[in-house]
C-alpha positions as CSV (number, residue, x, y, z in Angstrom):
1,L,-18.2,6.7,-4.5
2,E,-21.2,9.0,-4.3
3,K,-19.3,11.7,-6.2
4,T,-18.3,9.2,-8.9
5,L,-21.8,7.8,-9.4
6,S,-23.5,11.1,-9.3
7,A,-21.3,12.4,-12.0
8,Q,-22.5,9.5,-14.2
9,G,-26.2,10.2,-13.7
10,F,-27.0,8.0,-10.7
11,S,-29.4,9.4,-8.2
12,C,-27.7,9.0,-4.8
13,Q,-29.1,8.9,-1.2
14,R,-27.0,9.0,1.9
15,L,-28.8,7.1,4.6
16,V,-27.6,7.4,8.2
17,F,-29.1,4.9,10.6
18,A,-28.6,4.6,14.4
19,A,-29.6,2.4,17.3
20,E,-29.0,2.6,21.0
21,G,-25.6,1.2,21.9
22,T,-24.3,1.1,18.4
23,P,-22.4,3.6,16.2
24,D,-24.2,5.7,13.6
25,V,-23.6,4.2,10.1
26,D,-23.5,6.1,6.9
27,N,-24.9,4.1,4.0
28,L,-25.3,4.8,0.3
29,F,-28.1,3.9,-2.1
30,A,-27.6,4.9,-5.7
31,R,-29.8,4.1,-8.7
32,F,-29.7,4.7,-12.5
33,G,-33.0,4.4,-14.2
34,S,-36.5,3.9,-12.8
35,G,-38.0,0.9,-14.4
36,H,-37.6,-2.9,-14.5
37,P,-35.7,-5.2,-14.6
38,H,-33.8,-3.8,-11.7
39,L,-30.4,-5.3,-10.8
40,C,-28.9,-4.2,-7.5
41,F,-25.2,-4.6,-6.5
42,A,-24.7,-4.9,-2.8
43,G,-21.4,-4.3,-1.0
44,H,-19.7,-3.0,2.1
45,T,-16.8,-0.5,2.6
46,D,-16.1,-1.3,6.3
47,V,-13.3,-3.7,7.1
48,V,-12.0,-5.8,9.9
49,P,-9.2,-4.3,12.0
50,P,-5.7,-4.7,10.5
51,G,-4.1,-6.2,13.6
52,E,-0.5,-5.5,14.2
53,A,0.9,-2.9,11.7
54,A,4.3,-4.5,12.0
55,L,3.0,-7.7,10.3
56,W,2.2,-5.7,7.1
57,T,4.7,-5.1,4.3
58,H,2.8,-2.0,3.4
59,P,0.7,0.2,5.7
60,P,-2.7,-1.5,5.9
61,F,-4.6,1.5,4.7
62,A,-2.1,3.0,2.2
63,G,-3.6,1.1,-0.8
64,A,-0.1,0.6,-2.1
65,L,0.2,-0.5,-5.7
66,E,3.3,-2.7,-6.1
67,G,4.2,-5.8,-8.0
68,G,1.0,-5.9,-9.9
69,F,-1.1,-6.0,-6.7
70,V,-3.2,-3.5,-4.7
71,H,-2.1,-4.0,-1.0
72,G,-4.3,-3.1,1.9
73,R,-7.1,-4.0,4.3
74,G,-10.3,-4.5,2.3
75,A,-8.6,-5.0,-1.0
76,C,-10.4,-8.3,-1.4
77,D,-13.1,-7.9,1.2
78,M,-14.6,-6.0,-0.3
79,K,-13.5,-2.7,-1.7
80,G,-12.0,-4.4,-4.7
81,S,-15.4,-5.7,-6.0
82,V,-17.1,-2.4,-5.2
83,A,-14.6,-0.7,-7.4
84,A,-14.9,-3.3,-10.1
85,F,-18.7,-3.2,-10.3
86,T,-18.7,0.6,-10.2
87,A,-16.3,0.7,-13.2
88,A,-18.4,-2.0,-15.0
89,A,-21.7,-0.1,-14.3
90,I,-20.3,3.2,-15.5
91,D,-18.9,1.6,-18.7
92,F,-22.3,-0.1,-19.3
93,V,-24.3,3.1,-18.8
94,K,-22.0,5.0,-21.2
95,S,-22.1,2.3,-23.9
96,A,-25.7,1.1,-23.6
97,G,-27.2,4.6,-23.8
98,R,-30.9,4.3,-23.1
99,F,-31.7,0.8,-21.8
100,R,-34.8,-0.6,-20.2
101,G,-34.4,-1.1,-16.5
102,S,-32.3,0.1,-13.5
103,I,-29.0,-0.5,-11.9
104,S,-28.6,0.3,-8.3
105,F,-26.0,0.2,-5.5
106,L,-26.6,-0.7,-1.9
107,I,-23.4,0.1,-0.1
108,T,-23.1,-0.1,3.7
109,G,-20.5,0.6,6.3
110,D,-21.9,-2.0,8.8
111,E,-21.3,-5.5,7.5
112,E,-18.2,-6.6,9.4
113,G,-19.6,-5.2,12.7
114,P,-23.0,-5.6,14.4
115,A,-24.8,-5.3,11.0
116,I,-27.6,-3.4,12.7
117,N,-27.6,0.0,11.0
118,G,-26.6,-1.2,7.6
119,T,-28.1,-3.4,4.8
120,E,-31.1,-4.5,6.8
121,K,-32.3,-0.9,7.4
122,V,-31.4,0.2,3.9
123,L,-33.5,-2.6,2.4
124,A,-36.5,-1.4,4.5
125,W,-35.9,2.1,3.2
126,M,-35.7,0.8,-0.3
127,K,-39.0,-1.0,0.1
128,E,-40.7,2.0,1.5
129,H,-39.5,4.2,-1.4
130,G,-40.2,1.8,-4.2
131,H,-36.7,0.6,-4.9
132,V,-37.0,-3.2,-4.3
133,P,-34.8,-4.9,-6.9
134,D,-35.7,-7.9,-9.0
135,H,-32.3,-9.5,-8.4
136,C,-29.3,-8.7,-6.4
137,L,-25.6,-9.5,-6.7
138,V,-23.4,-9.2,-3.7
139,G,-19.7,-8.6,-4.3
140,E,-18.3,-10.9,-1.5
141,P,-15.0,-12.6,-2.4
142,S,-16.6,-15.9,-3.4
143,S,-13.8,-17.3,-5.5
144,V,-11.4,-19.7,-3.9
145,A,-8.3,-20.6,-6.0
146,Q,-9.0,-18.4,-9.0
147,L,-11.6,-15.9,-10.1
148,G,-14.7,-17.5,-11.2
149,D,-14.4,-20.9,-9.6
150,A,-17.3,-20.4,-7.3
151,I,-20.4,-18.4,-6.6
152,K,-22.5,-18.4,-3.5
153,I,-26.1,-19.4,-4.1
154,G,-26.9,-19.5,-0.4
155,R,-25.5,-19.6,3.1
156,R,-25.6,-21.9,6.1
157,G,-27.5,-20.8,9.1
158,S,-25.8,-20.0,12.4
159,L,-27.2,-20.8,15.9
160,S,-25.1,-20.3,19.1
161,F,-25.8,-21.8,22.5
162,T,-24.5,-21.1,26.1
163,V,-25.1,-24.0,28.5
164,A,-24.4,-23.9,32.2
165,V,-24.7,-26.3,35.1
166,D,-24.8,-25.2,38.7
167,G,-23.5,-27.4,41.4
168,R,-22.0,-26.9,44.9
169,Q,-18.5,-25.7,45.5
170,G,-16.2,-27.8,47.7
171,H,-12.7,-29.0,48.6
172,V,-11.3,-31.6,46.2
173,A,-10.4,-33.8,49.2
174,Y,-14.1,-34.0,50.2
175,P,-15.9,-34.5,46.8
176,H,-18.9,-36.1,48.6
177,K,-19.6,-32.8,50.2
178,A,-19.6,-31.0,46.9
179,D,-21.7,-31.3,43.7
180,N,-19.3,-31.1,40.9
181,P,-20.8,-29.6,37.7
182,V,-17.8,-30.4,35.5
183,P,-18.4,-34.1,34.7
184,K,-22.1,-33.4,34.1
185,L,-21.3,-30.7,31.5
186,A,-18.5,-32.8,30.0
187,R,-21.0,-35.6,29.5
188,F,-23.4,-33.3,27.8
189,I,-20.7,-31.8,25.5
190,D,-19.5,-35.3,24.6
191,R,-23.1,-36.2,23.6
192,I,-23.7,-33.2,21.4
193,A,-20.3,-33.2,19.8
194,G,-20.9,-36.7,18.5
195,L,-24.4,-36.0,17.1
196,T,-25.1,-36.4,13.4
197,L,-27.4,-33.5,12.8
198,D,-28.3,-34.3,9.2
199,G,-26.8,-35.6,5.9
200,G,-26.9,-32.3,4.1
201,N,-28.4,-32.1,0.6
202,D,-27.5,-31.3,-3.0
203,H,-26.3,-27.8,-2.1
204,F,-25.4,-28.0,1.5
205,D,-22.8,-30.0,3.4
206,P,-24.2,-31.7,6.6
207,S,-24.8,-29.4,9.5
208,S,-22.0,-29.2,11.9
209,L,-21.5,-28.4,15.6
210,A,-18.4,-26.9,17.1
211,V,-17.7,-26.4,20.8
212,T,-16.0,-23.0,21.3
213,S,-15.4,-22.8,25.1
214,F,-15.6,-24.7,28.3
215,D,-15.2,-22.5,31.4
216,V,-15.4,-23.0,35.2
217,G,-13.9,-19.7,36.4
218,N,-11.7,-21.6,38.8
219,P,-7.9,-20.8,38.9
220,A,-7.4,-23.1,42.0
221,G,-6.5,-26.7,41.7
222,N,-7.9,-27.8,45.0
223,V,-11.4,-26.4,44.6
224,I,-14.4,-28.0,43.0
225,P,-16.2,-25.2,41.1
226,A,-19.8,-24.3,41.7
227,R,-20.5,-23.7,38.1
228,A,-19.4,-24.9,34.7
229,E,-20.3,-23.2,31.4
230,A,-19.8,-24.0,27.8
231,R,-20.5,-22.4,24.4
232,F,-21.0,-24.0,21.1
233,N,-22.2,-23.0,17.6
234,I,-24.1,-24.9,14.9
235,R,-23.8,-24.1,11.2
236,F,-26.7,-25.7,9.6
237,S,-28.2,-26.6,6.2
238,T,-31.7,-26.0,4.9
239,E,-32.5,-29.5,6.4
240,Q,-32.7,-27.7,9.8
241,S,-34.2,-24.6,11.4
242,F,-33.7,-22.7,14.6
243,A,-36.7,-24.5,16.1
244,S,-35.6,-28.0,15.1
245,L,-32.1,-27.5,16.4
246,K,-33.3,-26.0,19.7
247,A,-35.6,-28.9,20.2
248,L,-32.8,-31.4,19.5
249,I,-30.3,-29.7,21.9
250,E,-33.0,-29.3,24.6
251,A,-33.8,-33.0,24.4
252,E,-30.1,-34.0,24.7
253,M,-29.8,-31.7,27.8
254,A,-32.9,-33.3,29.3
255,K,-31.3,-36.8,29.0
256,V,-28.1,-35.8,30.8
257,E,-30.0,-33.8,33.4
258,G,-32.2,-36.8,34.1
259,E,-29.2,-39.1,34.3
260,L,-26.9,-36.9,36.4
261,G,-29.0,-34.2,37.9
262,G,-27.9,-30.6,38.4
263,A,-29.4,-27.2,37.8
264,W,-29.1,-26.6,34.0
265,T,-29.7,-23.4,31.9
266,L,-29.6,-23.2,28.2
267,V,-29.6,-19.9,26.2
268,A,-29.9,-19.9,22.4
269,S,-28.8,-17.0,20.2
270,E,-30.1,-17.0,16.7
271,G,-27.7,-15.7,14.1
272,A,-28.9,-16.2,10.6
273,P,-31.2,-18.8,9.0
274,A,-30.0,-21.1,6.2
275,F,-31.2,-20.0,2.7
276,I,-30.7,-20.8,-0.9
277,T,-31.4,-19.1,-4.2
278,E,-32.5,-22.1,-6.3
279,P,-30.7,-22.6,-9.6
280,G,-32.6,-21.1,-12.4
281,A,-32.4,-18.3,-15.0
282,F,-30.5,-15.8,-12.8
283,V,-28.0,-18.4,-11.6
284,G,-27.5,-19.5,-15.1
285,L,-27.0,-16.0,-16.4
286,V,-24.2,-15.4,-13.8
287,Q,-22.6,-18.7,-14.5
288,D,-22.6,-18.1,-18.2
289,A,-21.1,-14.6,-17.8
290,I,-18.3,-16.0,-15.6
291,A,-17.6,-18.9,-18.0
292,A,-17.5,-16.5,-21.0
293,E,-14.9,-14.3,-19.3
294,T,-12.8,-16.8,-17.3
295,G,-13.3,-20.1,-19.1
296,L,-14.5,-21.6,-15.8
297,V,-17.8,-23.1,-14.8
298,P,-18.3,-21.9,-11.3
299,K,-19.2,-24.3,-8.5
300,L,-22.5,-23.4,-6.8
301,S,-21.5,-23.0,-3.2
302,T,-23.1,-22.4,0.2
303,A,-19.9,-22.8,2.2
304,G,-18.4,-20.2,4.5
305,G,-19.8,-17.8,7.1
306,T,-22.7,-15.4,6.9
307,S,-23.1,-12.3,4.8
308,D,-25.6,-9.5,4.2
309,A,-27.2,-11.8,1.6
310,R,-29.1,-13.2,4.6
311,F,-31.1,-9.9,4.7
312,I,-31.5,-9.5,0.9
313,K,-33.0,-12.9,0.3
314,D,-36.2,-11.7,1.9
315,Y,-36.6,-9.2,-0.9
316,C,-35.4,-10.8,-4.1
317,P,-33.2,-13.6,-5.4
318,V,-29.5,-13.0,-4.4
319,L,-26.2,-14.4,-5.5
320,E,-22.6,-13.6,-4.4
321,F,-19.7,-13.3,-6.7
322,G,-16.4,-11.6,-6.3
323,P,-12.6,-12.1,-6.2
324,T,-10.5,-14.8,-4.5
325,N,-10.5,-14.9,-0.8
326,A,-7.1,-16.3,0.1
327,T,-5.9,-13.2,2.0
328,I,-9.1,-11.8,3.5
329,H,-8.9,-10.8,7.2
330,M,-5.2,-11.5,7.1
331,A,-2.1,-9.3,7.3
332,N,-0.9,-8.3,3.8
333,E,-4.4,-8.6,2.3
334,R,-4.0,-7.9,-1.4
335,I,-5.6,-8.4,-4.8
336,A,-3.9,-8.6,-8.3
337,V,-4.7,-5.7,-10.6
338,A,-5.3,-8.3,-13.3
339,E,-7.9,-10.0,-11.1
340,L,-9.7,-6.7,-10.5
341,L,-9.9,-6.0,-14.2
342,A,-11.1,-9.6,-14.9
343,C,-13.7,-9.1,-12.1
344,K,-14.8,-5.9,-13.8
345,A,-15.1,-7.8,-17.1
346,V,-17.4,-10.4,-15.5
347,Y,-19.6,-7.8,-13.9
348,G,-19.8,-6.0,-17.3
349,R,-20.8,-9.3,-19.0
350,I,-23.5,-9.9,-16.3
351,L,-24.9,-6.4,-17.0
352,E,-25.0,-6.9,-20.7
353,S,-26.7,-10.3,-20.4
354,Y,-29.1,-9.1,-17.7
355,F,-30.5,-6.2,-19.6
356,S,-30.5,-7.9,-23.1
357,N,-32.3,-11.0,-21.9
358,P,-33.7,-10.5,-18.3
359,P,-34.0,-13.6,-16.2
């Protein structure tokens, strides 16, 4: 990618970042032009593991071209959109000649993993060196049934909890001699699983809580365990915050603790805050470009998991648009060549509109 962009006049910087206990990550920043408006395309080249090779029709990293599809891990998530935007940007630079503004690429190899040595650190470097964009487009596979049916204008927040109750181990035949933590924790889980956290809003579904584990570390059927532990995660809308959700869960725990006793601990792990890029000129520009090329008016969505847009939103308005996501993270991930070309056409239209009539 660096070689391809350099050959077209982009100034490229390889940025390697490290942190204790994490692998070094090689990132790429490339920019064409030096002025404003400045549109940045953000993407990642790392992928999730392919799983069992036997489940794949083609080797997962062969990039096989067959039946009108590119087959391989990362075809949709998200090497396909990186390739499509690269091709669109090169065509635009060639055809536009001298234009007012800048196009840049923020490409990381640390999105699917810890996300410590990738986009967040590249953005800090960009700010330090005067490369903060005016707007950013992330190439995540936002489309659902067909290209152009959805763009991401924000993301739900993520907050995880581990809750534990300590009791006293004992024989099941003598429950009065033990202090069983299992019913206490079960009561708490039942309470929080039934909570209505909020009603959502115009752009977000209601916040949701999912219990992900309930463990006692006890293989024996005749022993009351000394400890019970559970984990749960909340995906939340902009109606909530880390602080409001922590306060709510702590209050529910206090009610059960006061009712049933026990020694309780609660640990919260903050993932990403909820955010939104409010509909406006940039959103409208991207919607219009998609409609012009696909005939679809994309839904403004905030569904799904987290992405690197959570870092970018602190620097500039950010949207996510890319191909369909039906096969991402699955065996036999693939993308139609026709969809790749259509995605390139949408990106090209966005570039033309952005620099002819900046938002």
